[in-house]
N, C-alpha and C positions, 0 to 999 in steps of 0.2 A: 141388559143379555143374562140368561140364565146358564150359568156351565154346568156341563157336565163330571162325574165323578173325574173323568182322568185330564180333566183341563186344568180341576179346583187342586188334583196332587199334581199337574205339570206348574203351575204358579206357585202350590207352597214348595215345590222346590228347587225352584228359582227363587222364592223370599228367605227361604234358609243359606242358600248361598247368598247373597247381597248381604244381608245381615252380619254373616261372616265379614266378606270384605268390609262394611261399611261400621262397623265398630271399631277399628281400628283407623280409620280416616275419620270418622268424624271425632275422636281426643284430640290427635294428631292438631287437625283444625284449632280446634278448643286452646288445646296447650300453645300455640301461634298466636292464636289472635289472643288470651291472657297474658302471654310472654310481654305483646306489643305493648302492653302498658305500664310495664315495667322495665323494656329493657329496647335498645336500636332494635331496628328490622332485620337488620344482618346478624345481629346475637338471638333473638325469637328466632332467624329460620335454621340458624344452626341447632338450638336446641331440639326442633321439631325434627331436622332429620337425622339429628343421633337417636330420639325419644322414638321414632318412627318404626324403626327395625325392633325393637325393644317392645313394644306396644303391639306391633303386627305376631309376633314371636309368643308371647304371653298368651294375644286372643284365640291364634292356632290353637297350641298345647288345649288352654280352656276348654276350645269349643270339640278335640278329642272325647276328652275326659268330661265333657256335657255329654257327647255322645254312647261315649262308655260307662256309665255312670249317672248317670243325671236324672232318670226312673228310678231308678232307687233312693236317690236322694227326696227328691221331691216325695215320695214317700213317705221317708226319714222325717221331711220335714211336717208332714200333715199327720204323723203319728198312726199311721194302719199298718194296721199287721196282717199277714193272712190269713182270711176264711178258711176252719179246719170246716170237713165235710162231716162231720159229726151226726150233729145233731140234725133232728130231721126239717128245723126252720132253715137250716144251713146249706140241708139238699134240696132243698127247696131254688134256694137261691141259686146254687150252680148250674141246676137244670132251667133257669131261667137265661141266663148266661150261655148256657148252649146249645136251647134252643136260637136264642135271637142270632147266636155269630153262626150258627148251622143255614140260617137265615141270609145272612149278611153273605155268607159267602166268603168266611174269616172265620182261622183258626180260633181255637176257643182259647182268650185270655186268663191271666189268671186273676184270682180275686180276691183282695184286699175290704178288708173293715177299719173304719174310724170309729171309735168308741164316745161317739159324741148323739147326743137325742135329736139333735135338727136334723134336716132333708137337706141334703146333698150328696153329688157325686163327680166324681173327673177322673177320667184318661192317662194316663202316661203309656212313654214307649217308645223309641224309633221307626216301625215295621210294626206290621201287622202281627209277625210272628214273634215278635219278644212285649209284646203289649200287657198291662194292666187296666182293672179297672177299679176303683176302691168307693163302695160306698160306706155312708155312716150307719150306725146303725137305727140310726131314725127315721129314716125313708126307708130300709128295709123294713120295717113294724109296722109304719106307721101309712103305707100306699098300699093299695090293691096290687096284685102280681099281676093282673093287667097294666097298671103303673108304670109298676115296678120293672116288668118288661121295656114299655115305650123308652123310660130312663135311660135303661141298660142298650136298648137301640140308638137313643140318642147319643149315645159314648163310643157306639160303633161305629158311627157314623163320623166323628171324630178321627179315627181310629186309620178306616177307610179312606177318609182323604185325606190322610198322613199330617190333619192338623198336631197331633202329639208329637211327633219327630221338633216339628219348630218351638212348640212350646218347653219343649225339652235344653233346646240352643236358648231360648230369649232367659227363661226364668233361670238356667243355669250362669249364663255368661253376665247378664245384670246383676243377681246376685252375687256373683265374681269384683264386678266392680264398687259394688256398694259394697261389700265387706274391704276392699284395696283402700276402698276412701274410706272408713271407720280407722282399719289400721295406722293409717297416716294422720289421724288426726289425734288418736290418742298417744303416737309418738310425738308431737309433736305437746300435748299435756303434759305427759312423763317426764320428758326431757329434762334434763339441767340445767334453764335458762339462765341461773347466776353463774355460771362456771364460762371462763373466755374461750369462746373457739376464734380457731383459725380462720383465714381467707377461704380456704376450701371446703371448712364446716361449713362457714356461714353460706357459702355457693350452694350446697346442696342441699341447704333448707331451705336454701330459696327454690329451687329445680324441687322440690319437694311440693314446699304450698302453691306452685302453680301447677304440678301436676295434682294436688287435689282438689284446687278450684276449680282446674277441666272436669272432675270425676264428677263433682258436685255437681255444678252444671248441666251435665247432662242427666246425672239422676234424676235433677225436679223438675229438667222444662223436656226432654227426650225421650228418656222412658216413657210418661204420658201419651209421646206422640205415638209410641212404638203401640202401644197399648190398645187406644185406641183406633188405630190401620189396620191390626190383626184383630181384634176381636167378636168386635159385630157381627160383621158379613157372615162369619164363618157359623154360628149360632144356628144361624139361619139354616145354613146349610145340612147340619147336624139336625135341625129341627124337623129338616123336610126328608132327613136318610131317614128318622128315626116314624116315621110316619108311611115313607116306604117300605120298608122292613115291615115292621106291623101291619100294616094295612088297619090301622086304628091311629086317626090322626087324636080321636076323643080320648083317647086315654092317656097321650101324653097332653093335651089342653088340662086334664083333671089335676096330672100329675103335678104341672107346673103351678098352679094355685094354691094344691098344698103347700108344695116348697115356697113357694112366696110368701108364707104366714111365719117360717122360720126355717132360713136358708145358712144364718150363721153357724160358722167350725170353732169353738176359742182356741181352738190349736190352730188356726188358719192367722190369730189377729196380731201374730209378730212375721208373717209370711206374707204381705201384701201383695207381691206376686204369683202368690200363688193362687190367688182370687181371680187370676183371669182365664183359670181353665177351668172350674165348677163351672156346674149348669145354672147355676145362679151365685149369684155373688155372698162369697162368706163371711164378709169380715162387717165387724163391727163401724157401723157409719159413723157413729159419735167419733172415729179414730181416725178416717177418712180423711183427708184435704178435699177442698169440693171441686169437684167431678172427676178424679183421678182415678178413685176406686170402680167408679161408673164403666166397667168395661163391657158389661151386656144390654143390647135393648131389651127396653122395656118389656116386661112380663104381657101385658097389654098387648103391646106390637104383633109379640112372637104367637101369642092364643088369637090374634085378627088375620096374622097369615095362615096357620094351623088350620081355621075356618074357613079358608076362600080355598082350600086343596078340593081337588075332586075326583072322582076313580075311584076311591076305595070301598 
């Protein structure tokens, strides 16, 4: 059954709360399961009960940080900078964003540009009042004005549906877990293994190893599930929003066909999480694990749905 925009917003709000609560729970269950392989169940239970408050506090603090600074972090990952409105071309881009925002009944977002000749775009922010849209230099130059408006309207759909807030929480939290796993791994690599350690130090290293393994399992197996669960259906919803805002689904169809030829953004190759929020997957497919990077429905299926729309 098709959801209206208010149902979509309500479900995204529920997903955001669920994810914030789920991160510490899943991590503690993984820690318990891995601990049981190397120690008794009672010891594993004690370790989990000790770890849970710490992990819960860390996840809560990072969720607050993500909510406050996540959008700027994501724009930084992409190497995006705010678009000035001095040139005639940039003024036209700003005008297109203002027109689409007005048609969507939303505040005008800030506009950023990524200096890449490929064709891609994404939106970020925690609400329509502080949202931003990032466009590659290529998508600005290579799309017609109507096609560019359709892409901007697609991103406005994500803003209106509150997809962007969910993105901020997911990407920054999962990015933090990946970073933590890397820090722990490096601490083992560069630690002095030849030095005699006390029993307490050995126990601390064992606990760190268990936490690292838990993070590794989470990042390899649970993170892709989250990508799949949250990415695909919302792209259809944003496509539909674009068609309703512009009253021109043909423009988005044409834009998607052009974007699919060259969506790769090189600055995002090292940040796979960002592929989740772009209008088309911007990552180098040769570097992706099979299936993990496929966060979007196929262009063919998206176009098929857009062609089936009537009344425009």
